[in-house]
N, C-alpha and C positions, 0 to 999 in steps of 0.2 A: 188557624188560630182558635184555640179552645175557648169556649164560652163558659161563663160562670152560671151555674144553676142555682136554684133556691137553697139547696143544702150547703153548697159552698159559701154562698153569701151569709147564710145563717151562722156557719162556723166562724167566719171572719168577724161577724158582728159580736158573737159571744167572746171571742178572743179580745177584741177591742174593749168590750165591756169589762172584762177582767183586768186588763192592763190599765185603762184610763179611769174606770169607775163611771157610774151613771151620771154624775154631775158634770163631768168634763166632756161627755160625748156631744152635747149640743154645740159647745164652743169649738170642738174639733171639726164638726161638720160644717159649721158656719165659716170657719177659717179656710177649710178646703174648698168650699164653694166660692168664696171670694177669690181665692188663688186661681182657680180654674177660670172664673169669669175674667179676671185681669189678664190671664194668659191668652184667652181667646180674643179679648179686646186688643191686646198687643199684636197678635197675628193679623188681625184685620187692619191694623194701623189706626184704629180709633183712638184719639187722644183728646181728652176734654179741653186741654189748653188750646189745641188747634181749633176746636169748635168755638170756644169763647173768642178767639182772635178773629174768626171769620164773621161773627155776629157784630163785632165793633166796627 
């Protein structure tokens, strides 16, 4: 599996900057981070509703 180096990541960042603009990049990054976090939480089976039910 090929790994991404600094140059490749820089080119991807520049392309994203051109497509989305500077003001949208923080929102895009935040949304992607939340999506990845929710996906990992789903894989682990962590569900906040289950935790709240166990506390009661």
